[in-house]
C-alpha positions in Angstrom: 153.3 29.5 23.9 152.5 31.0 20.5 154.9 33.8 19.5 153.2 37.2 18.9 152.9 38.4 15.4 151.8 41.7 13.9 149.4 41.1 11.0 149.7 43.8 8.3 147.7 44.3 5.1 149.7 45.0 1.9 147.6 46.6 -0.8 147.2 44.6 -3.9 147.1 46.3 -7.3 148.2 49.8 -8.2 149.8 50.4 -4.8 151.5 47.0 -4.6 154.8 47.6 -6.3 155.5 51.0 -4.6 154.6 49.5 -1.2 157.1 46.7 -1.7 159.7 49.3 -2.7 158.8 51.3 0.4 159.4 48.4 2.7 162.7 47.6 1.1 163.8 51.2 1.5 162.8 51.0 5.1 165.1 48.0 5.7 162.5 45.2 5.3 162.9 42.5 2.6 159.3 42.2 1.4 158.9 39.6 -1.3 155.6 39.3 -3.1 155.0 36.1 -5.2 152.7 36.2 -8.2 150.6 33.3 -6.8 150.6 33.8 -3.0 148.5 36.2 -1.0 150.9 35.9 1.9 154.1 37.8 1.0 157.3 36.9 2.8 159.1 39.4 5.0 162.4 39.0 6.8 160.8 39.7 10.2 159.4 36.6 12.0 157.2 38.9 14.1 155.3 40.3 11.1 152.7 38.4 8.9 151.8 40.1 5.6 148.5 39.6 3.7 147.9 40.9 0.2 144.4 42.5 0.0 142.7 44.9 -2.3 142.8 48.5 -1.0 139.0 48.7 -1.3 138.6 46.0 1.5 141.6 47.0 3.7 140.0 49.4 6.1 137.1 47.1 6.8 139.4 44.3 7.8 141.5 46.6 10.0 138.4 47.9 11.7 137.2 44.4 12.4 140.6 43.4 13.9 141.3 40.8 11.2 144.4 42.9 10.4 146.3 44.9 13.0 147.4 47.6 10.5 147.6 48.3 6.8 148.3 50.7 4.0 145.3 51.9 2.0 143.9 55.0 0.4 142.0 57.7 2.3 139.3 57.2 -0.3 138.6 53.6 0.7 138.8 54.5 4.4 136.0 57.0 3.9 134.1 54.8 1.5 133.8 51.9 3.9 133.3 54.1 7.0 135.5 51.8 9.0 136.5 52.7 12.5 140.2 52.7 12.3 143.1 54.9 13.6 144.8 56.8 10.9 148.5 57.1 11.9 150.3 58.6 8.9 149.8 60.1 5.4 152.2 58.2 3.1 152.1 60.7 0.2 155.4 60.4 -1.7 156.8 61.2 -5.1 156.5 57.6 -6.3 154.1 55.9 -8.7 150.6 55.7 -7.2 151.7 57.3 -3.9 150.8 60.8 -4.9 147.5 62.6 -4.8 144.6 61.0 -6.7 141.4 62.8 -7.3 137.9 61.4 -7.4 135.9 63.6 -9.8 132.3 64.0 -10.9 132.3 64.2 -14.7 129.8 64.2 -17.5 130.0 64.1 -21.3 131.4 67.2 -23.0 128.6 69.2 -24.6 126.0 67.7 -22.2 123.6 69.8 -20.2 125.2 68.6 -16.9 127.6 71.2 -15.6 127.1 71.0 -11.9 125.9 68.5 -9.3 122.7 70.5 -9.1 122.0 69.4 -12.7 121.9 65.7 -11.7 118.7 65.8 -9.7 116.9 62.5 -10.5 119.6 61.4 -13.0 121.8 58.3 -13.1 125.4 58.3 -11.8 127.8 55.4 -12.2 130.7 54.9 -9.8 132.7 52.4 -7.8 132.5 54.7 -4.8 128.8 54.5 -4.0 129.1 55.7 -0.4 131.4 58.7 -1.3 129.0 59.7 -4.1 125.9 59.4 -1.9 127.5 61.7 0.8 128.6 64.2 -1.8 125.0 64.4 -3.3 123.6 64.7 0.2 125.9 67.6 1.0 124.5 69.4 -2.0 120.9 68.5 -1.4 120.6 66.4 -4.6 118.9 63.0 -5.0 120.0 60.8 -7.9 120.1 57.2 -8.9 123.6 55.8 -8.0 124.7 52.6 -9.7 127.8 50.6 -8.8 130.2 50.4 -11.7 132.2 47.2 -12.2 134.7 48.9 -14.4 135.2 51.0 -17.5 133.2 53.7 -15.7 134.5 56.5 -18.0 132.9 55.0 -21.1 129.3 55.0 -19.6 128.2 58.6 -20.3 126.0 59.5 -22.0 124.2 56.2 -22.8 124.6 54.1 -19.6 124.9 57.0 -17.2 124.3 60.8 -17.1 127.5 61.3 -15.1 130.2 59.4 -13.2 132.3 59.7 -10.1 135.6 58.1 -10.9 139.3 58.3 -9.8 141.7 60.3 -12.0 145.4 60.8 -11.6 146.3 62.6 -14.8 142.9 63.2 -16.4 144.1 61.5 -19.6 141.3 58.9 -19.5 138.7 61.6 -19.0 140.0 63.5 -22.0 140.2 60.4 -24.1 136.5 59.8 -23.5 135.5 63.4 -24.0 134.4 63.9 -20.4 134.4 67.2 -18.5 135.1 67.5 -14.8 132.2 69.0 -12.9 133.5 68.7 -9.3 136.4 67.3 -7.4 134.7 65.0 -4.9 137.8 64.0 -2.9 141.6 64.2 -3.0 143.1 61.0 -1.6 146.6 59.8 -0.6 147.8 56.5 0.8 147.4 56.2 4.6 148.8 53.9 7.3 146.0 52.8 9.5 145.7 50.6 12.6 143.1 48.7 14.6 142.2 50.4 17.9 142.5 47.2 19.9 146.0 46.5 18.4 147.1 50.0 19.5 145.9 49.2 23.0 148.1 46.1 23.1 151.5 47.1 24.4 153.5 44.7 22.3 151.6 45.4 19.1 151.7 49.2 19.6 155.5 49.1 20.1 155.9 46.9 16.9 153.7 49.3 14.9 155.6 52.3 16.2 158.9 50.9 15.2 157.7 49.8 11.8 156.0 53.2 11.2 159.2 55.0 12.2 161.2 53.2 9.5 158.5 53.6 6.8 158.1 57.3 7.5 161.8 57.7 7.5 162.1 56.2 4.1 159.4 58.5 2.8 161.0 61.6 4.4 164.2 60.7 2.5 162.6 60.3 -0.8 163.1 63.9 -2.0 166.3 64.7 -0.1 170.1 64.1 -0.5 173.2 64.7 1.6 175.6 67.4 0.3 179.2 67.2 1.6 182.0 69.6 0.7 185.4 70.9 1.8 185.5 74.6 2.7 188.4 77.0 3.7 187.8 78.2 7.2 187.5 81.8 6.1 184.7 80.9 3.7 182.5 78.9 6.2 180.1 81.8 7.0 179.6 82.5 3.3 178.8 78.8 2.7 176.4 78.6 5.6 174.5 81.6 4.2 174.0 79.7 0.9 173.0 76.4 2.4 169.4 75.6 3.3 169.2 72.9 5.9 166.9 70.3 7.3 168.7 70.8 10.5 171.9 72.5 11.5 174.8 71.7 9.0 177.6 69.6 10.4 181.0 71.2 10.4 183.9 68.8 10.9 187.7 69.3 11.1 190.0 67.9 8.5 193.7 66.9 8.5 194.5 70.3 7.0 193.7 72.8 9.8 192.9 75.5 7.2 189.9 73.5 5.9 186.7 72.0 7.3 184.1 69.6 5.9 180.5 70.8 5.9 177.6 68.4 5.3 173.8 68.9 5.3 170.6 67.5 4.0 168.9 69.4 1.2 166.0 68.9 -1.2 167.2 67.1 -4.3 165.5 69.5 -6.7 167.6 72.3 -5.3 171.0 70.7 -5.9 171.5 72.0 -9.5 171.1 75.5 -8.2 173.0 75.0 -5.0 176.2 73.4 -6.3 177.3 76.3 -8.6 176.5 78.8 -5.8 178.5 76.8 -3.2 181.4 76.6 -5.6 181.3 80.3 -6.2 181.3 80.8 -2.4 184.4 78.7 -2.0 183.3 75.1 -1.6 185.4 72.4 -3.2 185.0 68.6 -3.5 181.2 68.8 -3.4 179.6 65.4 -3.1 176.0 64.5 -3.4 174.9 61.3 -1.6 171.6 59.5 -1.6 169.7 59.0 1.7 167.7 55.9 2.5 166.0 57.2 5.7 165.5 60.4 7.7 164.1 59.9 11.2 163.3 63.1 13.0 
């Protein structure tokens, strides 16, 4: 009898390195070779396949893949019938928000989608652009762009719809943003039939729990400190908490240990305030996962 395996799509390209890091943070040793499209993972019940995000949702919808990570943009672009299980937005490279924008050359007469009636638009996201034009009652010629989309106005296209993270490429090519067509983040998706399979659903749920736990921990740290008992109330008033702070007894009955999870960006403000309130021996510790 063939052992069951969960087949998961790992996004190739800009999301690849961060996705590998995410799996490692979640406790899975994911190894991606430069030549192989079948990454190794230290779980014999999982098979990974490296695929471009643009194709991922289609393969999940068809059942070729049981689950995958890809961008919301490509889910909508392909129109694939998949179950979206989680938003993987995180403060890591290429896991933040990316914008698809409609842009034209600075100084051109095109300032709004309404100005593009009958004009030429270049984009990699043809379906997304077609829907956006339809929403605004505009008909235009949409051409698939094989790359370097931002250099096409004004000669090869009147406007473009292209992805932008920082806007630096648009500025470098003297382009102005007319509209934000879509804001996209990485998503975890699954095939409907896979979710109807008891074994696969349980495997997906466990995997997703660990991945989401790693993302939840990305911006948080654990603060631990020793506090005189008479200063506990003052310390608790200072501390924000993901949950209820833990108060533990120490060998010295006059002191307790308080620990809690806080946002890392607040630590530089919290530590001086905690010290002034009576905390001593304050320790900041990294967190790999938080599972609510």
